DSSP file (Angstrom, degrees, kcal/mol; ACC not computed):
  #  RESIDUE AA STRUCTURE BP1 BP2  ACC     N-H-->O    O-->H-N    N-H-->O    O-->H-N    TCO  KAPPA ALPHA  PHI   PSI    X-CA   Y-CA   Z-CA
    1    1 A M              0   0    0      0, 0.0    19,-3.2     0, 0.0     2,-0.6   0.000 360.0 360.0 360.0 130.3  -46.3   76.2    4.0
    2    2 A R  E     -A   19   0A   0     17,-0.2    60,-2.6    58,-0.1    61,-1.4  -0.866 360.0-168.8 -89.8 115.0  -44.3   73.0    4.0
    3    3 A I  E     -Ab  18  63A   0     15,-2.4    15,-2.8    -2,-0.6     2,-0.7  -0.946  10.7-157.8-117.7 126.5  -44.0   71.6    7.5
    4    4 A L  E     -Ab  17  64A   0     59,-2.4    61,-1.8    -2,-0.5     2,-0.3  -0.891   9.4-159.0-107.4 107.6  -41.7   68.8    8.5
    5    5 A G  E     -Ab  16  65A   0     11,-3.3    11,-1.7    -2,-0.7     2,-0.5  -0.647   7.4-164.0 -83.8 139.0  -42.7   67.0   11.7
    6    6 A I  E     -Ab  15  66A   0     59,-2.8    61,-1.5    -2,-0.3     9,-0.2  -0.973  16.6-162.9-123.6 122.6  -40.0   65.1   13.5
    7    7 A D  E     -A   14   0A   0      7,-2.0     7,-1.6    -2,-0.5   137,-0.1  -0.852  33.3-137.6 -96.1 100.6  -40.4   62.5   16.1
    8    8 A P        +     0   0    0      0, 0.0     2,-0.3     0, 0.0    73,-0.1  -0.043  42.4 126.6 -60.0 152.0  -36.9   62.3   17.7
    9    9 A G        -     0   0    0     72,-0.1     4,-0.1    71,-0.1    69,-0.0  -0.942  54.6-123.3-177.2-165.9  -35.1   59.2   18.7
   10   10 A Y  S    S+     0   0    0     -2,-0.3     3,-0.2     2,-0.2    38,-0.1   0.549 107.4  34.8-131.0 -25.5  -31.8   57.5   18.1
   11   11 A A  S    S+     0   0    0      1,-0.3    24,-2.4    23,-0.1     2,-0.4   0.828 132.8  16.7 -96.2 -48.2  -32.9   54.1   16.7
   12   12 A T  E     - C   0  34A   0     22,-0.2     2,-0.6    -4,-0.1    -1,-0.3  -0.985  64.5-169.7-137.9 119.7  -36.0   55.3   14.8
   13   13 A I  E     - C   0  33A   0     20,-3.1    20,-2.8    -2,-0.4     2,-0.2  -0.947  17.2-147.5-108.8 115.2  -36.7   58.9   13.8
   14   14 A G  E     -AC   7  32A   0     -7,-1.6    -7,-2.0    -2,-0.6     2,-0.4  -0.528  17.7-174.7 -78.2 142.8  -40.2   59.4   12.5
   15   15 A F  E     +AC   6  31A   0     16,-2.6    16,-2.0    -9,-0.2     2,-0.3  -0.998   9.9 175.5-139.6 148.8  -40.7   62.1    9.9
   16   16 A G  E     -AC   5  30A   0    -11,-1.7   -11,-3.3    -2,-0.4     2,-0.5  -0.952  11.8-159.0-153.4 126.1  -43.8   63.5    8.2
   17   17 A L  E     +AC   4  29A   0     12,-3.5    11,-2.1    -2,-0.3    12,-1.1  -0.923  16.3 174.3-108.8 132.2  -44.2   66.4    5.7
   18   18 A I  E     -AC   3  27A   0    -15,-2.8   -15,-2.4    -2,-0.5     2,-0.5  -0.891  27.8-131.1-124.6 165.2  -47.5   68.2    5.1
   19   19 A E  E     -AC   2  26A   0      7,-2.4     7,-1.9    -2,-0.3     2,-0.5  -0.956  24.4-165.5-107.3 125.6  -48.6   71.2    3.1
   20   20 A A  E     + C   0  25A   0    -19,-3.2     2,-0.3    -2,-0.5     5,-0.2  -0.959  13.4 167.4-120.6 133.8  -50.7   73.7    5.1
   21   21 A D  E >   - C   0  24A   0      3,-2.4     3,-1.5    -2,-0.5    -2,-0.0  -0.894  67.0 -26.7-144.7 108.1  -52.7   76.4    3.5
   22   22 A R  T 3  S-     0   0    0     -2,-0.3     3,-0.1     1,-0.3    -1,-0.1   0.914 127.4 -41.7  55.4  53.7  -55.4   78.6    5.1
   23   23 A G  T 3  S+     0   0    0      1,-0.3     2,-0.3   129,-0.1    -1,-0.3   0.251 117.1 111.1  88.1 -14.4  -56.4   76.0    7.8
   24   24 A Q  E <   -C   21   0A   0     -3,-1.5    -3,-2.4   128,-0.0     2,-0.4  -0.701  50.6-158.7 -97.4 147.0  -56.2   73.1    5.4
   25   25 A V  E     -C   20   0A   0    104,-0.3     2,-0.4    -2,-0.3    -5,-0.2  -0.953   7.1-170.8-122.7 147.2  -53.5   70.3    5.7
   26   26 A H  E     -C   19   0A   0     -7,-1.9    -7,-2.4    -2,-0.4     2,-0.2  -0.984  28.7-105.3-136.5 144.9  -52.6   68.0    2.9
   27   27 A M  E     +C   18   0A   0    103,-0.4    -9,-0.2    -2,-0.4     3,-0.1  -0.467  36.6 168.8 -73.3 137.0  -50.3   64.9    3.0
   28   28 A G  E     -     0   0A   0    -11,-2.1     2,-0.3     1,-0.2   -10,-0.2   0.666  56.5 -54.7-106.0 -80.1  -46.9   65.3    1.5
   29   29 A T  E     -C   17   0A   0    -12,-1.1   -12,-3.5     2,-0.0     2,-0.3  -0.989  47.3-163.8-158.1 164.9  -44.9   62.2    2.5
   30   30 A Y  E     +C   16   0A   0     -2,-0.3     2,-0.3   -14,-0.3   -14,-0.2  -0.927  22.3 122.2-144.9 166.7  -43.8   60.2    5.6
   31   31 A G  E     -C   15   0A   0    -16,-2.0   -16,-2.6    -2,-0.3     2,-0.4  -0.986  44.6 -87.4 166.6-163.3  -41.3   57.6    6.8
   32   32 A A  E     -C   14   0A   0     -2,-0.3     2,-0.5   -18,-0.2   -18,-0.2  -0.989  12.2-143.1-140.3 146.3  -38.6   56.8    9.2
   33   33 A I  E     -C   13   0A   0    -20,-2.8   -20,-3.1    -2,-0.4     2,-0.3  -0.937  31.2-169.4-103.6 131.9  -34.8   57.2    9.5
   34   34 A T  E     -C   12   0A   0     -2,-0.5   -22,-0.2   -22,-0.2   -23,-0.1  -0.929  14.8-156.7-123.9 148.9  -33.3   54.2   11.3
   35   35 A T        -     0   0    0    -24,-2.4     2,-0.2    -2,-0.3     9,-0.1  -0.969  32.5-103.8-122.3 145.7  -29.9   53.5   12.6
   36   36 A P    >   -     0   0    0      0, 0.0     3,-1.6     0, 0.0     8,-0.0  -0.425  31.0-117.3 -69.5 129.9  -28.6   49.9   13.1
   37   37 A A  T 3  S+     0   0    0      1,-0.2   -26,-0.0    -2,-0.2     0, 0.0  -0.266  98.4  41.4 -52.3 149.3  -28.5   48.4   16.5
   38   38 A G  T 3  S+     0   0    0      1,-0.4    -1,-0.2     0, 0.0     3,-0.1   0.159  82.6 118.3  98.1 -22.3  -25.0   47.6   17.6
   39   39 A L  S <  S-     0   0    0     -3,-1.6    -1,-0.4     1,-0.1     5,-0.1  -0.518  77.6 -97.8 -70.8 147.5  -23.4   50.7   16.3
   40   40 A P    >>  -     0   0    0      0, 0.0     4,-1.8     0, 0.0     3,-1.2  -0.407  34.3-113.4 -60.2 144.8  -21.7   52.9   18.8
   41   41 A L  H 3> S+     0   0    0      1,-0.3     4,-2.8     2,-0.2     3,-0.3   0.903 117.2  56.8 -40.9 -56.7  -24.0   55.9   19.9
   42   42 A S  H 3> S+     0   0    0      1,-0.3     4,-1.6     2,-0.2    -1,-0.3   0.835 108.3  46.1 -53.0 -37.8  -21.5   58.3   18.3
   43   43 A R  H <> S+     0   0    0     -3,-1.2     4,-1.7     2,-0.2    -1,-0.3   0.836 111.7  51.4 -74.8 -37.6  -21.8   56.6   14.9
   44   44 A R  H  X S+     0   0    0     -4,-1.8     4,-2.0    -3,-0.3    -2,-0.2   0.908 111.6  49.3 -63.9 -42.6  -25.7   56.4   15.2
   45   45 A L  H  X S+     0   0    0     -4,-2.8     4,-2.2     1,-0.2    -2,-0.2   0.876 108.5  50.8 -64.2 -39.6  -25.7   60.1   15.9
   46   46 A Y  H  X S+     0   0    0     -4,-1.6     4,-1.9    -5,-0.3    -1,-0.2   0.833 110.7  49.3 -67.2 -35.6  -23.5   61.0   13.1
   47   47 A Q  H  X S+     0   0    0     -4,-1.7     4,-2.5     2,-0.2    -1,-0.2   0.802 106.8  55.6 -75.7 -28.9  -25.7   59.0   10.7
   48   48 A I  H  X S+     0   0    0     -4,-2.0     4,-3.2     2,-0.2     5,-0.3   0.949 108.4  49.3 -65.1 -45.6  -28.8   60.7   12.0
   49   49 A S  H  X S+     0   0    0     -4,-2.2     4,-2.2     2,-0.2    -2,-0.2   0.925 113.2  44.9 -59.0 -46.2  -27.2   64.1   11.2
   50   50 A C  H  X S+     0   0    0     -4,-1.9     4,-2.3     1,-0.2    -1,-0.2   0.928 116.5  46.5 -67.2 -43.6  -26.2   63.0    7.6
   51   51 A D  H  X S+     0   0    0     -4,-2.5     4,-2.4     2,-0.2    -2,-0.2   0.884 112.3  49.2 -67.9 -35.0  -29.6   61.5    6.9
   52   52 A M  H  X S+     0   0    0     -4,-3.2     4,-3.4     2,-0.2     5,-0.3   0.947 110.9  51.5 -67.0 -45.5  -31.5   64.5    8.4
   53   53 A E  H  X S+     0   0    0     -4,-2.2     4,-1.9    -5,-0.3    -2,-0.2   0.927 112.5  45.3 -55.3 -47.1  -29.5   66.9    6.3
   54   54 A S  H  X S+     0   0    0     -4,-2.3     4,-2.1     2,-0.2    -1,-0.2   0.895 112.4  51.0 -64.7 -39.3  -30.2   64.9    3.2
   55   55 A L  H  X S+     0   0    0     -4,-2.4     4,-3.1     2,-0.2     5,-0.3   0.942 110.3  49.3 -59.5 -46.5  -34.0   64.7    4.1
   56   56 A I  H  X S+     0   0    0     -4,-3.4     4,-1.9     1,-0.2    -1,-0.2   0.873 111.3  51.0 -59.1 -36.6  -34.2   68.5    4.6
   57   57 A G  H  < S+     0   0    0     -4,-1.9    -1,-0.2    -5,-0.3    -2,-0.2   0.852 113.7  43.9 -68.1 -39.2  -32.5   69.0    1.3
   58   58 A Q  H  < S+     0   0    0     -4,-2.1    -2,-0.2     1,-0.1    -1,-0.2   0.915 122.0  34.4 -68.9 -48.4  -34.8   66.7   -0.4
   59   59 A L  H  < S-     0   0    0     -4,-3.1    -2,-0.2    -5,-0.2    -3,-0.2   0.671  84.3-153.9 -90.4 -12.4  -38.1   67.9    1.1
   60   60 A K     <  -     0   0    0     -4,-1.9   -58,-0.1    -5,-0.3    -3,-0.1   0.906  18.9-165.2  43.3  64.5  -37.2   71.6    1.5
   61   61 A P        -     0   0    0      0, 0.0   -58,-0.2     0, 0.0    -1,-0.1  -0.462  24.2-143.9 -79.6 154.0  -39.6   72.3    4.4
   62   62 A D  S    S+     0   0    0    -60,-2.6     2,-0.3     1,-0.3   -59,-0.2   0.688  86.6   9.4 -81.9 -21.7  -40.5   76.0    5.4
   63   63 A A  E     -b    3   0A   0    -61,-1.4   -59,-2.4    34,-0.1     2,-0.4  -0.985  65.8-141.4-156.2 155.4  -40.5   74.9    9.1
   64   64 A I  E     -bd   4  99A   0     34,-2.2    36,-2.5    -2,-0.3     2,-0.5  -0.981   9.3-161.3-119.3 131.6  -39.7   72.0   11.3
   65   65 A A  E     -bd   5 100A   0    -61,-1.8   -59,-2.8    -2,-0.4     2,-0.4  -0.981  12.8-174.5-120.1 128.7  -41.7   70.9   14.3
   66   66 A V  E     -bd   6 101A   0     34,-2.6    36,-2.0    -2,-0.5     2,-0.3  -0.932  25.1-118.5-129.6 136.0  -39.9   68.6   16.9
   67   67 A E  E     - d   0 102A   0    -61,-1.5     2,-0.2    -2,-0.4    36,-0.2  -0.566  27.0-125.2 -76.1 141.7  -41.4   67.0   19.9
   68   68 A E        -     0   0    0     34,-3.0     2,-0.0    -2,-0.3    -1,-0.0  -0.565  38.9 -95.1 -72.4 147.6  -40.0   68.0   23.3
   69   69 A L        -     0   0    0     -2,-0.2     2,-0.4    34,-0.1    -1,-0.1  -0.358  34.1-169.0 -72.4 148.5  -38.8   65.1   25.3
   70   70 A F        -     0   0    0     33,-0.1     2,-0.6    -3,-0.1    -3,-0.0  -0.961  14.6-147.6-134.3 114.5  -41.1   63.5   27.9
   71   71 A F        +     0   0    0     -2,-0.4     4,-0.1     1,-0.2    -2,-0.0  -0.777  22.2 173.2 -87.5 119.2  -39.2   61.0   30.2
   72   72 A N        -     0   0    0     -2,-0.6    -1,-0.2     2,-0.2     3,-0.1   0.858  61.5 -48.6 -93.4 -85.7  -41.4   58.3   31.2
   73   73 A T  S    S+     0   0    0      1,-0.1     2,-1.3     2,-0.0    -2,-0.1   0.676 115.5  75.4-123.5 -26.7  -39.7   55.5   33.2
   74   74 A N     >  +     0   0    0      1,-0.2     4,-2.2     2,-0.1     3,-0.4  -0.677  50.1 176.1 -96.8  86.7  -36.5   54.5   31.3
   75   75 A L  H  > S+     0   0    0     -2,-1.3     4,-1.8     1,-0.2    -1,-0.2   0.852  78.8  57.4 -52.4 -40.9  -34.0   57.3   32.0
   76   76 A T  H  > S+     0   0    0      2,-0.2     4,-1.5     1,-0.2    -1,-0.2   0.866 110.1  43.0 -59.8 -46.3  -31.2   55.5   30.1
   77   77 A T  H  > S+     0   0    0     -3,-0.4     4,-2.5     2,-0.2    -1,-0.2   0.870 111.2  57.2 -69.5 -39.4  -33.3   55.4   26.9
   78   78 A G  H  X S+     0   0    0     -4,-2.2     4,-1.4     1,-0.2    -2,-0.2   0.839 103.8  51.1 -67.4 -30.9  -34.4   58.9   27.4
   79   79 A I  H  X S+     0   0    0     -4,-1.8     4,-1.8     2,-0.2    -1,-0.2   0.907 109.8  49.8 -67.4 -43.5  -30.8   60.2   27.5
   80   80 A A  H  X S+     0   0    0     -4,-1.5     4,-1.8     1,-0.2    -2,-0.2   0.882 110.7  50.1 -59.4 -38.7  -30.0   58.5   24.3
   81   81 A V  H  X S+     0   0    0     -4,-2.5     4,-2.3     2,-0.2    -1,-0.2   0.820 108.1  53.2 -67.1 -31.6  -33.1   60.0   22.7
   82   82 A A  H  X S+     0   0    0     -4,-1.4     4,-2.9     2,-0.2    -1,-0.2   0.874 104.8  54.0 -68.3 -36.6  -32.1   63.4   24.0
   83   83 A H  H  X S+     0   0    0     -4,-1.8     4,-1.9     2,-0.2    -2,-0.2   0.956 113.3  45.4 -57.1 -50.7  -28.6   62.9   22.2
   84   84 A G  H  X S+     0   0    0     -4,-1.8     4,-2.4     1,-0.2    -2,-0.2   0.918 111.9  50.1 -60.9 -49.1  -30.7   62.1   18.9
   85   85 A R  H  X S+     0   0    0     -4,-2.3     4,-2.9     1,-0.2    -1,-0.2   0.918 106.9  54.9 -61.3 -46.6  -32.9   65.0   19.4
   86   86 A G  H  X S+     0   0    0     -4,-2.9     4,-2.5     1,-0.2    -1,-0.2   0.910 108.7  48.5 -51.7 -45.0  -29.9   67.3   20.0
   87   87 A V  H  X S+     0   0    0     -4,-1.9     4,-2.5     1,-0.2    -1,-0.2   0.917 109.5  52.5 -66.2 -40.4  -28.4   66.3   16.7
   88   88 A I  H  X S+     0   0    0     -4,-2.4     4,-2.1     2,-0.2    -2,-0.2   0.899 111.0  47.5 -64.9 -39.5  -31.8   66.9   14.9
   89   89 A L  H  X S+     0   0    0     -4,-2.9     4,-1.7     2,-0.2    -2,-0.2   0.931 113.8  48.2 -62.3 -45.8  -32.0   70.5   16.4
   90   90 A C  H  X S+     0   0    0     -4,-2.5     4,-2.5    -5,-0.2    -2,-0.2   0.888 110.7  49.1 -63.7 -42.6  -28.4   71.2   15.4
   91   91 A T  H  X S+     0   0    0     -4,-2.5     4,-2.0     1,-0.2    -1,-0.2   0.888 110.0  51.8 -72.4 -35.1  -28.9   69.9   11.9
   92   92 A A  H  X>S+     0   0    0     -4,-2.1     5,-2.3     2,-0.2     4,-0.6   0.898 112.2  47.5 -56.4 -41.2  -32.2   72.1   11.4
   93   93 A E  H ><5S+     0   0    0     -4,-1.7     3,-0.7     1,-0.2    -2,-0.2   0.897 110.3  52.0 -72.0 -40.0  -30.1   75.1   12.6
   94   94 A H  H 3<5S+     0   0    0     -4,-2.5    -1,-0.2     1,-0.2    -2,-0.2   0.911 111.1  47.9 -64.2 -38.6  -27.3   74.2   10.2
   95   95 A C  H 3<5S-     0   0    0     -4,-2.0    -1,-0.2    -5,-0.2    -2,-0.2   0.617 112.0-121.8 -78.3  -9.6  -29.8   74.0    7.3
   96   96 A G  T <<5 +     0   0    0     -3,-0.7    -3,-0.2    -4,-0.6    -2,-0.1   0.786  60.0 146.8  79.5  23.7  -31.4   77.3    8.3
   97   97 A I      < -     0   0    0     -5,-2.3    -1,-0.2   -34,-0.0   -34,-0.1  -0.847  55.0-113.6-100.2 124.0  -34.9   76.0    8.8
   98   98 A P        -     0   0    0      0, 0.0   -34,-2.2     0, 0.0     2,-0.4  -0.273  37.2-152.2 -48.8 133.9  -37.0   77.7   11.5
   99   99 A L  E     -d   64   0A   0    -36,-0.2     2,-0.4    65,-0.1   -34,-0.2  -0.927  14.6-172.0-121.3 137.2  -37.6   75.1   14.2
  100  100 A Y  E     -d   65   0A   0    -36,-2.5   -34,-2.6    -2,-0.4     2,-0.4  -0.973   9.6-149.2-129.7 143.4  -40.5   74.9   16.6
  101  101 A E  E     -d   66   0A   0     -2,-0.4     2,-0.3   -36,-0.2   -34,-0.2  -0.944  12.6-175.8-122.6 139.1  -40.9   72.6   19.7
  102  102 A Y  E     -d   67   0A   0    -36,-2.0   -34,-3.0    -2,-0.4    49,-0.0  -0.977  21.1-128.3-132.9 143.6  -44.1   71.2   21.1
  103  103 A T     >  -     0   0    0     -2,-0.3     4,-2.0   -36,-0.2     5,-0.1  -0.451  34.5-107.0 -79.0 163.2  -44.9   69.0   24.1
  104  104 A P  H  > S+     0   0    0      0, 0.0     4,-3.0     0, 0.0     5,-0.2   0.909 121.9  52.4 -52.8 -44.2  -46.9   65.8   23.8
  105  105 A S  H  > S+     0   0    0      1,-0.2     4,-2.4     2,-0.2     5,-0.2   0.908 106.4  52.1 -62.5 -41.4  -49.9   67.6   25.4
  106  106 A Q  H  > S+     0   0    0      2,-0.2     4,-2.4     1,-0.2    -1,-0.2   0.904 112.4  46.3 -60.0 -42.4  -49.7   70.5   22.9
  107  107 A V  H  X S+     0   0    0     -4,-2.0     4,-2.1     2,-0.2     5,-0.3   0.952 112.7  49.9 -57.7 -52.6  -49.8   67.9   20.1
  108  108 A K  H  X>S+     0   0    0     -4,-3.0     4,-3.2     1,-0.2     5,-0.9   0.911 113.6  46.2 -51.0 -52.9  -52.6   66.0   21.7
  109  109 A L  H  X5S+     0   0    0     -4,-2.4     4,-1.3     4,-0.2    -1,-0.2   0.888 113.7  46.6 -59.7 -49.8  -54.6   69.2   22.1
  110  110 A A  H  <5S+     0   0    0     -4,-2.4    -1,-0.2    -5,-0.2    -2,-0.2   0.828 121.0  36.7 -70.1 -33.7  -54.0   70.6   18.6
  111  111 A V  H  <5S+     0   0    0     -4,-2.1    -2,-0.2    -5,-0.2    -3,-0.2   0.863 135.5  15.7 -95.8 -39.4  -54.8   67.3   16.8
  112  112 A T  H  <5S-     0   0    0     -4,-3.2    -3,-0.2    -5,-0.3    -2,-0.2   0.629  93.9-118.1-106.8 -18.7  -57.7   65.9   19.0
  113  113 A G  S  <<S+     0   0    0     -4,-1.3     2,-0.3    -5,-0.9    -4,-0.2   0.560  89.6  91.3  85.4   7.6  -58.9   68.8   21.1
  114  114 A Y    >   -     0   0    0     -6,-0.8     3,-1.8    -9,-0.1    -2,-0.2  -0.945  64.3-153.2-143.0 115.9  -58.0   67.0   24.2
  115  115 A G  T 3  S+     0   0    0     -2,-0.3    -7,-0.2     1,-0.3    -6,-0.2   0.560  98.0  47.6 -62.5 -12.4  -54.5   67.4   25.9
  116  116 A K  T 3  S+     0   0    0     -8,-0.1    -1,-0.3    -7,-0.1   -11,-0.1   0.080  80.4 144.3-119.7  22.9  -54.7   64.1   27.5
  117  117 A A    <   -     0   0    0     -3,-1.8     2,-0.2   -12,-0.2    -9,-0.1  -0.089  54.8-106.7 -54.7 157.4  -55.8   62.0   24.4
  118  118 A E    >>  -     0   0    0      1,-0.1     4,-1.7   -10,-0.1     3,-0.8  -0.621  29.2-109.2 -86.3 154.3  -54.5   58.5   24.0
  119  119 A K  H 3> S+     0   0    0      1,-0.3     4,-2.8    -2,-0.2     5,-0.2   0.898 119.3  55.6 -50.4 -51.8  -51.8   57.8   21.3
  120  120 A R  H 3> S+     0   0    0      1,-0.2     4,-2.5     2,-0.2    -1,-0.3   0.823 104.5  50.9 -56.3 -37.0  -54.2   55.9   19.3
  121  121 A Q  H <> S+     0   0    0     -3,-0.8     4,-2.3     2,-0.2     5,-0.3   0.927 111.3  50.2 -68.0 -41.0  -56.8   58.8   19.2
  122  122 A V  H  X S+     0   0    0     -4,-1.7     4,-2.8     2,-0.2    -2,-0.2   0.946 110.8  48.7 -60.2 -49.2  -54.0   61.1   17.9
  123  123 A M  H  X S+     0   0    0     -4,-2.8     4,-2.5     1,-0.2    -1,-0.2   0.946 112.8  47.3 -58.5 -47.7  -52.9   58.6   15.2
  124  124 A D  H  X S+     0   0    0     -4,-2.5     4,-1.8     1,-0.2    -1,-0.2   0.866 111.7  50.3 -68.3 -33.9  -56.6   58.2   14.0
  125  125 A M  H  X S+     0   0    0     -4,-2.3     4,-3.4     2,-0.2     5,-0.4   0.917 109.1  52.2 -69.4 -40.1  -57.2   62.0   13.9
  126  126 A A  H  X S+     0   0    0     -4,-2.8     4,-2.3    -5,-0.3    -2,-0.2   0.965 109.5  48.9 -57.8 -45.4  -54.1   62.4   12.0
  127  127 A K  H  <>S+     0   0    0     -4,-2.5     5,-3.0    -5,-0.2     4,-0.2   0.900 114.4  45.1 -50.8 -47.3  -55.2   59.9    9.6
  128  128 A R  H ><5S+     0   0    0     -4,-1.8     3,-0.6     3,-0.2    -2,-0.2   0.874 112.7  50.4 -70.8 -44.0  -58.7   61.6    9.2
  129  129 A L  H 3<5S+     0   0    0     -4,-3.4  -104,-0.3     1,-0.2    -1,-0.2   0.874 115.6  42.0 -65.9 -33.0  -57.2   65.1    8.9
  130  130 A L  T 3<5S-     0   0    0     -4,-2.3  -103,-0.4    -5,-0.4    -1,-0.2   0.449 111.9-123.2 -95.4   0.3  -54.8   64.2    6.2
  131  131 A K  T < 5 +     0   0    0     -3,-0.6     2,-0.2    -4,-0.2    -3,-0.2   0.940  52.3 163.4  65.4  44.1  -57.6   62.0    4.5
  132  132 A L      < -     0   0    0     -5,-3.0    -1,-0.2    -6,-0.2     3,-0.1  -0.601  45.0-136.5 -92.1 155.5  -55.5   58.8    4.6
  133  133 A K  S    S+     0   0    0     -2,-0.2     2,-0.3     1,-0.2    -1,-0.1   0.803  87.0  13.9 -75.6 -30.7  -56.8   55.2    4.2
  134  134 A A  S    S-     0   0    0     -7,-0.1    -1,-0.2     3,-0.0     3,-0.1  -0.953  91.0 -86.7-144.3 159.7  -54.8   53.9    7.0
  135  135 A I        -     0   0    0     -2,-0.3   -11,-0.1     1,-0.1     7,-0.1  -0.536  57.5-107.9 -67.1 126.0  -52.8   55.0   10.0
  136  136 A P        -     0   0    0      0, 0.0     6,-0.3     0, 0.0    -1,-0.1  -0.163  44.3-105.3 -57.9 145.3  -49.2   55.7    8.8
  137  137 A R  S    S+     0   0    0      4,-0.1     2,-0.2     5,-0.1  -105,-0.1  -0.982  89.8  39.3-123.5 143.7  -46.5   53.3    9.9
  138  138 A P  S >> S-     0   0    0      0, 0.0     4,-1.2     0, 0.0     3,-0.9   0.497  83.2-124.7 -75.7 171.6  -44.3   53.1   11.7
  139  139 A D  H 3> S+     0   0    0      1,-0.2     4,-2.5     2,-0.2     5,-0.2   0.817 109.2  65.6 -54.9 -31.6  -45.9   54.8   14.7
  140  140 A D  H 3> S+     0   0    0      1,-0.2     4,-2.2     2,-0.2    -1,-0.2   0.863 101.1  48.6 -60.7 -36.9  -43.0   57.2   14.7
  141  141 A A  H <> S+     0   0    0     -3,-0.9     4,-2.1     2,-0.2    -1,-0.2   0.845 109.1  52.6 -73.0 -33.0  -44.0   58.6   11.4
  142  142 A A  H  X S+     0   0    0     -4,-1.2     4,-1.7    -6,-0.3    -2,-0.2   0.862 110.1  50.1 -69.0 -39.7  -47.7   58.9   12.5
  143  143 A D  H  X S+     0   0    0     -4,-2.5     4,-2.1     2,-0.2    -2,-0.2   0.939 108.0  51.3 -63.0 -48.1  -46.4   60.9   15.5
  144  144 A A  H  X S+     0   0    0     -4,-2.2     4,-2.3     1,-0.2  -128,-0.2   0.911 107.9  52.7 -57.2 -43.8  -44.3   63.2   13.2
  145  145 A L  H  X S+     0   0    0     -4,-2.1     4,-2.0     1,-0.2    -1,-0.2   0.878 108.3  51.4 -59.1 -37.4  -47.3   63.9   11.0
  146  146 A A  H  X S+     0   0    0     -4,-1.7     4,-3.2     2,-0.2    -1,-0.2   0.907 107.4  52.9 -62.6 -40.2  -49.3   64.9   14.2
  147  147 A L  H  X S+     0   0    0     -4,-2.1     4,-2.6     1,-0.2    -2,-0.2   0.939 109.8  48.6 -65.1 -44.0  -46.4   67.2   15.2
  148  148 A A  H  X S+     0   0    0     -4,-2.3     4,-2.3     2,-0.2    -1,-0.2   0.882 111.3  48.5 -66.0 -33.3  -46.6   68.9   11.8
  149  149 A I  H  X S+     0   0    0     -4,-2.0     4,-2.5     2,-0.2     5,-0.3   0.910 110.6  53.5 -62.3 -47.2  -50.5   69.2   12.1
  150  150 A C  H  X S+     0   0    0     -4,-3.2     4,-2.5     1,-0.2     5,-0.2   0.925 109.1  47.4 -53.2 -46.6  -49.9   70.7   15.5
  151  151 A H  H  X S+     0   0    0     -4,-2.6     4,-3.0     2,-0.2     5,-0.4   0.909 110.9  52.7 -67.3 -41.2  -47.5   73.3   14.0
  152  152 A A  H  X S+     0   0    0     -4,-2.3     4,-1.6     1,-0.2    -1,-0.2   0.935 114.4  40.7 -59.1 -43.6  -49.9   74.1   11.2
  153  153 A R  H  X S+     0   0    0     -4,-2.5     4,-0.7     2,-0.2    -1,-0.2   0.885 120.7  42.2 -72.6 -39.6  -52.7   74.8   13.6
  154  154 A S  H >X S+     0   0    0     -4,-2.5     4,-0.7    -5,-0.3     3,-0.7   0.942 113.7  51.7 -77.8 -45.9  -50.6   76.6   16.2
  155  155 A F  H >< S+     0   0    0     -4,-3.0     3,-0.7     1,-0.3    -2,-0.2   0.906 113.7  43.0 -59.8 -44.3  -48.6   78.7   13.7
  156  156 A T  H 3< S+     0   0    0     -4,-1.6    -1,-0.3    -5,-0.4    -2,-0.2   0.580 106.0  62.9 -84.3  -5.3  -51.6   80.0   11.9
  157  157 A S  H << S+     0   0    0     -3,-0.7     2,-0.3    -4,-0.7    -1,-0.2   0.540 114.0  14.0 -92.4  -7.2  -53.7   80.7   15.0
  158  158 A R  S << S-     0   0    0     -3,-0.7     3,-0.1    -4,-0.7    -1,-0.1  -0.963  87.6 -85.9-152.4 173.5  -51.3   83.3   16.4
  159  159 A L        -     0   0    0     -2,-0.3     3,-0.1     1,-0.1    -2,-0.0  -0.472  63.4 -80.9 -73.0 150.6  -48.4   85.5   15.5
  160  160 A P        -     0   0    0      0, 0.0    -1,-0.1     0, 0.0     5,-0.1  -0.274  54.9-102.8 -51.7 140.1  -44.8   84.0   15.8
  161  161 A Q    >>  -     0   0    0      1,-0.1     3,-1.3    -3,-0.1     4,-1.0  -0.229  28.7-114.1 -54.9 152.2  -43.6   84.1   19.3
  162  162 A A  H >> S+     0   0    0      1,-0.3     4,-1.1     2,-0.2     3,-0.5   0.856 117.8  59.2 -63.8 -31.1  -41.0   86.8   20.0
  163  163 A S  H 34 S+     0   0    0      1,-0.2    -1,-0.3     2,-0.2    -2,-0.0   0.722 101.5  54.4 -67.8 -20.5  -38.5   84.2   20.6
  164  164 A A  H <4 S+     0   0    0     -3,-1.3    -1,-0.2     1,-0.2    -2,-0.2   0.716 117.4  35.3 -83.7 -22.2  -39.0   82.8   17.1
  165  165 A V  H << S+     0   0    0     -4,-1.0    -2,-0.2    -3,-0.5    -1,-0.2   0.458  88.8 119.6-112.3  -2.1  -38.3   86.2   15.5
  166  166 A K     <  -     0   0    0     -4,-1.1     2,-0.3    -5,-0.2    -5,-0.0  -0.437  57.2-135.4 -65.8 132.3  -35.7   87.6   17.8
  167  167 A E        -     0   0    0     -2,-0.1     2,-0.3     1,-0.1    -1,-0.1  -0.630  19.2-112.6 -82.9 149.7  -32.4   88.4   16.3
  168  168 A T              0   0    0     -2,-0.3    -1,-0.1     1,-0.1     0, 0.0  -0.608 360.0 360.0 -72.5 132.0  -29.1   87.4   17.9
  169  169 A V              0   0    0     -2,-0.3    -1,-0.1     0, 0.0    -2,-0.0   0.448 360.0 360.0 -99.2 360.0  -27.1   90.4   19.2
């Protein structure tokens, strides 16, 4: 199964593609989509949509794993990130790729075994699990790979949830 992890944003969107097979994960590719500062938010969102559609077309994932938002202290930045995340969700749906969402705690638990692990621990475990020489940069790409690993571990450990297979009436 080809899993594309996405760490949402509006300035930098991390992505990471892995291949998962029978509990094993293998590195595909990773990187980041960026939008230039100074552009109006609407233009940045449009660029994210176009770039995501192109990325999905190139990588041909079987599933996409996206991080659910966690608002820390900056609500204004959180709202802009939420806009970017919405565009990512819409683009995945438009491309017909099944989409799964995970909280930061779920990702930490799946990758490190501890739901309150520090960011550095998650990045280091992603590096180890994918047998990489170094932690992927930017951090957003490392986070996206952790999301993909989370989905690989979560999806293979249980049947798909009813909401993921329910048909629209």
